C-alpha atoms as one frame of an Amber mdcrd trajectory, in Angstrom:
protein
  84.545  20.811 166.214  82.494  17.985 167.862  84.112  18.226 171.240  83.364
  21.967 171.370  79.659  21.648 170.540  77.078  21.149 173.274  73.763  19.474
 172.473  70.580  19.345 174.545  68.013  16.627 173.765  64.436  17.557 174.786
  61.945  14.682 174.570  59.401  13.217 176.973  60.223   9.637 175.841  63.110
   8.134 177.826  64.098   5.731 175.043  64.539   8.614 172.572  66.562  10.668
 175.033  68.866   7.773 175.838  69.413   6.627 172.264  70.237  10.154 171.073
  72.398  10.783 174.145  74.523   7.684 173.484  74.839   8.382 169.745  75.977
  11.996 170.208  78.301  11.045 173.070  79.991   8.385 170.900  80.449  11.027
 168.174  82.291  13.248 170.647  79.593  15.817 171.415  79.005  17.105 174.953
  75.375  16.129 175.495  72.594  16.877 177.985  68.958  15.850 178.233  65.634
  17.313 179.397  62.226  15.621 179.470  60.134  18.766 178.900  60.298  22.398
 177.789  60.476  23.907 181.279  63.441  21.733 182.246  65.138  22.659 178.977
  64.755  26.390 179.667  66.139  25.931 183.185  69.232  24.206 181.790  69.644
  26.863 179.095  69.634  29.564 181.762  72.631  27.904 183.420  74.581  26.467
 180.479  75.278  27.411 176.867  74.037  24.841 174.353  74.810  25.183 170.636
  72.006  22.910 169.424  68.678  21.610 170.749  66.871  18.517 169.441  63.236
  19.149 170.443  60.266  16.785 170.237  57.274  18.517 168.656  54.605  16.919
 170.892  55.305  16.963 174.641  53.076  17.380 177.707  52.863  21.015 178.815
  55.068  23.197 176.659  55.088  21.802 173.102  58.018  21.810 170.718  56.874
  24.836 168.703  56.319  26.897 171.865  59.778  25.949 173.144  61.254  26.753
 169.726  59.709  30.250 169.745  60.916  30.905 173.308  64.466  29.703 172.591
  64.782  31.814 169.410  63.686  34.907 171.382  65.989  34.309 174.367  68.915
  32.598 172.609  68.700  33.527 168.900  72.076  31.957 168.009  71.074  28.511
 169.344  70.209  26.038 166.588  66.980  24.068 167.095  66.053  20.818 165.290
  62.421  19.685 165.570  61.895  15.896 165.816  58.497  14.203 165.556  56.685
  10.983 164.731  53.695  12.928 163.341  55.236  14.781 160.469  53.615  16.723
 157.668  54.742  19.260 155.102  52.728  21.998 156.833  54.332  21.392 160.228
  57.814  21.300 158.659  57.214  24.618 156.913  55.857  26.132 160.137  58.936
  24.968 162.079  61.331  26.501 159.554  59.362  29.767 159.540  59.585  30.021
 163.323  63.348  29.544 163.126  64.129  25.814 163.245  67.399  24.824 161.598
  66.018  21.459 160.480  63.155  18.977 160.848  63.527  15.197 161.420  60.925
  12.420 161.314  61.119   9.512 163.765  62.572   6.986 163.414  65.736   8.505
 161.947  68.984   6.880 160.907  72.499   7.764 162.091  73.466   9.146 158.680
  70.517  11.595 158.889  71.820  12.858 162.227  75.305  13.220 160.746  73.992
  15.301 157.850  71.992  17.526 160.197  75.002  18.121 162.462  77.232  18.858
 159.475  74.734  21.472 158.295  74.409  23.016 161.763  78.193  23.084 162.221
  78.469  25.086 158.997  75.688  27.450 160.144  77.382  28.053 163.502  80.703
  28.676 161.774  79.111  31.235 159.448  77.403  32.916 162.421  80.721  33.094
 164.262  82.468  34.566 161.212  79.683  37.091 160.780  79.964  38.205 164.420
  83.706  38.623 164.034  83.344  40.641 160.831  80.551  42.718 162.374  82.824
  43.430 165.326  85.581  44.544 162.986  83.155  46.846 161.166  82.040  48.359
 164.469  85.658  49.059 165.392  86.236  51.138 162.267  82.839  52.851 162.277
  84.553  56.043 163.420  85.470  56.531 159.758  81.834  56.857 158.754  80.986
  54.274 156.069  84.555  53.384 155.133  84.997  49.634 155.558  88.453  48.076
 155.687  91.106  46.823 158.069  93.916  46.048 155.603  97.275  47.753 156.051
  96.698  50.175 153.116  93.382  51.303 154.619  94.875  51.674 158.099  97.497
  53.989 156.594  94.749  56.048 154.977  92.910  56.325 158.312  96.139  57.567
 159.873  96.586  60.192 157.146  92.971  61.325 157.551  93.543  61.870 161.266
  96.663  63.930 160.548  95.361  66.143 157.742  91.704  66.616 158.752  92.411
  69.427 161.219  94.358  71.454 158.632  92.894  73.525 155.793  95.358  72.246
 153.171  93.835  71.259 149.800  93.853  67.482 149.379  93.842  65.483 146.148
  92.298  62.004 146.455  93.467  59.532 143.824  91.954  56.200 142.922  90.188
  54.125 140.301  86.462  54.429 139.707  84.467  52.900 142.535  87.178  52.920
 145.210  85.272  55.310 147.489  86.938  58.682 146.945  83.874  60.630 148.106
  83.687  58.557 151.307  87.292  59.538 152.069  86.427  63.184 151.415  83.425
  62.993 153.759  85.549  61.363 156.458  88.078  64.210 156.223  85.265  66.754
 156.524  83.682  64.961 159.514  87.003  64.986 161.374  87.818  68.582 160.449
  87.111  71.791 162.364  84.505  72.584 159.666  82.399  69.497 160.432  79.371
  71.515 161.617  79.305  73.377 158.293  78.160  72.138 154.852  79.859  69.415
 152.804  79.088  70.027 149.127  80.097  67.525 146.432  80.131  68.169 142.693
  81.100  65.750 139.908  82.963  67.917 137.402  82.731  65.254 134.715  78.936
  65.437 134.713  78.746  69.048 133.442  79.842  70.855 130.286  82.165  73.799
 130.945  79.522  76.545 130.747  77.140  74.756 133.120  79.934  73.864 135.533
  80.905  77.535 135.724  77.310  78.507 136.594  77.110  75.745 139.210  80.305
  76.860 140.935  80.158  80.651 140.626  76.417  81.262 140.483  74.882  83.937
 138.274  73.070  87.260 138.351  69.545  87.802 137.063  69.623  88.202 133.270
  73.161  86.791 132.951  71.943  84.520 130.158  68.698  83.400 128.561  66.581
  81.714 131.214  68.323  83.366 134.189  65.092  84.808 135.619  66.610  85.381
 139.047  70.005  85.468 140.745  71.411  82.232 142.139  74.249  81.382 144.473
  76.944  78.999 143.231  78.519  76.191 145.228  81.383  78.450 146.349  78.820
  80.526 148.260  76.553  77.644 149.270  79.408  75.813 151.002  79.803  78.883
 153.274  82.763  77.959 155.466  82.429  74.201 154.902  84.121  71.761 152.550
  83.823  71.731 148.757  84.561  68.372 147.123  85.230  68.437 143.374  85.187
  64.895 141.979  86.748  64.055 138.599  88.662  67.312 138.602  90.796  65.926
 135.790  87.839  66.461 133.437  87.751  70.271 133.638  89.087  72.521 130.874
  92.259  74.620 131.098  90.137  77.784 131.240  88.229  76.430 134.231  91.538
  75.487 135.842  92.636  79.131 135.553  89.360  80.337 137.093  89.605  77.903
 139.989  93.252  78.748 140.596  92.324  82.413 140.948  89.582  81.569 143.458
  91.972  79.443 145.525  94.527  82.253 145.610  92.216  85.233 146.192  89.264
  83.583 148.024  86.914  85.770 145.966  84.429  84.981 143.215  82.247  86.960
 140.836  78.895  85.591 139.746  78.277  85.263 136.011  76.791  88.456 134.627
  77.885  90.490 137.675  80.887  92.686 138.510  80.697  92.639 142.308  83.331
  90.368 143.949  82.172  88.132 146.803  84.400  86.775 149.574  84.254  82.992
 149.942  85.520  80.672 152.635  85.860  76.929 152.009  88.233  73.994 152.237
  88.887  72.284 148.874  89.054  68.532 148.472  89.326  67.137 144.961  89.553
  63.696 143.388  90.364  62.045 140.102  90.823  58.615 138.578  93.158  60.044
 135.928  96.955  60.365 135.881  97.277  64.155 136.113 101.062  64.067 135.662
 100.535  62.510 132.228  97.856  65.094 131.421 100.326  67.846 132.359 102.931
  66.380 129.980 100.304  66.187 127.238  99.342  69.832 127.806  95.806  69.101
 129.063  96.342  70.057 132.699  98.105  73.095 134.176 101.034  72.319 136.452
 100.440  75.426 138.626  96.837  74.339 139.269  97.948  70.769 139.964 100.429
  71.860 142.624  97.812  74.154 144.194  95.235  71.383 144.664  97.811  68.713
 145.504  99.335  70.029 148.718  98.554  66.604 150.199  97.538  63.514 148.225
  95.778  60.346 149.367  95.819  57.348 147.046  93.114  54.715 147.574  94.243
  51.222 146.527  91.983  49.232 144.193  89.985  46.457 145.829  92.121  43.751
 144.178  95.085  45.031 146.222  93.275  44.749 149.570  91.489  41.417 149.258
  91.380  40.919 153.033  88.775  43.715 153.162  86.390  41.908 150.802  84.675
  39.723 153.481  84.067  42.826 155.623  82.551  44.652 152.673  80.456  41.666
 151.600  78.863  41.322 155.037  78.425  45.095 155.333  76.465  45.202 152.065
  74.671  41.936 152.907  73.368  43.465 156.125  72.441  46.718 154.380  70.433
  45.163 151.540  68.915  42.394 153.663  67.389  45.126 155.821  66.276  47.170
 152.807  64.619  44.185 151.138  63.406  42.676 154.465  64.888  39.337 153.392
  66.401  37.057 156.043  69.768  36.475 154.397  72.493  36.347 157.007  75.525
  34.566 155.548  77.670  33.732 152.526  79.072  30.227 152.204  82.847  29.885
 152.463  83.413  28.689 148.872  81.549  31.713 147.520  83.442  34.078 149.818
  86.748  32.605 148.600  85.723  33.170 144.974  84.614  36.733 145.721  88.053
  37.366 147.245  89.754  35.959 144.132  87.703  38.034 141.680  89.617  41.111
 140.351  86.755  43.642 140.860  87.698  46.118 138.123  84.800  48.309 139.302
  86.112  48.126 142.876  83.848  48.637 145.914  80.996  50.067 143.841  80.917
  46.925 141.687  81.053  44.691 144.773  78.144  46.564 146.352  76.115  46.257
 143.162  76.870  42.523 142.987  75.811  41.862 146.596  72.627  43.923 146.160
  71.689  41.953 143.051  72.439  38.634 144.779  70.311  39.561 147.806  67.374
  40.677 145.657  67.339  37.481 143.582  68.353  34.907 146.225  65.774  32.454
 147.568  67.986  31.149 150.380  69.214  32.432 153.748  72.811  31.837 152.605
  74.308  33.320 149.430  76.064  30.770 147.209  77.978  30.738 143.921  74.659
  30.406 142.091  73.592  33.838 143.382  76.683  35.389 141.783  76.597  33.471
 138.494  76.503  36.776 136.572  80.119  37.323 137.714  81.141  33.886 136.399
  82.567  32.770 139.734  81.995  29.046 139.116  85.000  26.888 140.119  85.693
  25.845 136.524  85.860  29.446 135.326  88.974  31.380 136.275  88.551  35.117
 136.741  90.091  37.152 133.911  93.735  38.134 134.367  94.061  41.904 134.338
  97.795  42.014 135.042  98.723  41.666 131.351  96.106  44.101 130.012  96.697
  47.748 129.180  94.632  50.328 131.047  92.661  50.939 127.856  91.842  47.234
 127.480  90.911  46.995 131.166  88.541  49.933 130.788  86.980  48.472 127.650
  86.473  45.047 129.230  84.970  46.488 132.378  82.582  48.791 130.479  81.400
  45.832 128.402  80.874  43.741 131.574  78.847  46.443 133.343  76.733  47.128
 130.236  76.055  43.417 129.752  75.163  42.852 133.429  72.704  45.748 133.262
  71.127  44.814 129.902  72.705  47.879 128.284  70.803  50.296 130.505  72.975
  53.392 129.994  71.748  55.316 133.052  72.237  52.418 135.472  75.605  51.487
 133.939  76.826  55.090 134.098  75.853  55.253 137.777  77.783  52.053 138.562
  80.822  53.307 136.622  80.640  56.697 138.348  80.426  58.730 135.127  77.759
  60.757 133.367  75.636  59.328 130.547  77.456  61.568 128.068  80.858  60.385
 129.292  79.770  56.731 129.026  78.572  57.278 125.458  81.977  58.796 124.603
  83.768  55.828 126.183  81.573  53.362 124.265  82.330  55.150 120.981  86.046
  55.410 121.789  86.356  51.670 122.403  84.089  50.701 119.529  81.833  48.758
 121.903  78.685  47.542 120.160  75.403  46.429 121.669  74.762  42.727 120.891
């Protein structure tokens, strides 16, 4: 990379300029010199330099002033402050302003080599980030869906084809794969996009409460019903209704929903007056509904009614090339939220994140990046920031290929609970289930709190 990097040496002492010029030239760098800040800015306006070595004390414009100006005009240019009058305070000030490093005169060749190695890595990370950011911008038309792998491109194509129809769509995928994001993208691209999008997690409600949420109720329908209330079928009013975890609903509720889909009419609880409804149904599940049909837990006629078109979202482990895009997307998001200047992930860490199986899929990845950003004390995330995932080189990620689905679920639940100190609410949110459902899963697997 040496021959592609351009360096500008800014120092009022001729001997320093010449010695650095000859050293960098011998190492294969394209090198220029300037004896003061104004000359440096003139050269920067005409040529692109990757790195500046700037003397802190110069007549006229000092090193710190030049550093501030360069970071405003050319934020991607690395600046190294060099000085014979060093102190801890001045070093800290230089780094705060944006210097990549700080060198005390006289310096040795091996110090320059280390500095250039560090800057080369920084520039590489910046270049990778720009590329990934560009890729994210290209796919921003699909709202917050991030991915450029072949499976995701196929899903984008299907969304474009089916969005303009009113056909019911069943979205399939493991927990955390982004089923609601797909549903929102379909709504945004549909002819109903200026009307409401209403989402309801069926697994979060017992049957009686789910019925009241969907159908609404009349005043006095049950104890506590002090006034009439519209259900989601009415609230959606010409828009899109998204029913997540539809595999959790009872057979009775399946019959009720099937009737609504066929007749486009509902009756509020405690009332006898039918109400016309107009909506487009999107539903999702992480369960195998065909197996539930064979076991007698899911009606085949309801399944075929909601499954006119199906979209299956691949788990994150099957689209590893999307992981760097997602990592930088979440890094940017949580760096802004926490106002922390974290702008990169080192290559070794990124490779380990790509190799990790991510049983909790995109939701788990987002949670991991958020936690790393919150706790990190560096501008670059490293393996140490993800030690809770056990990504260290000597620890191989667990092999999920030989596990049953039940064992995979048990292992993942235990991991999420452990990473969140057995906080049931936070763990349930990460897993995409209700607290009650998580308690049932814990009991079913015999998982015990340490």
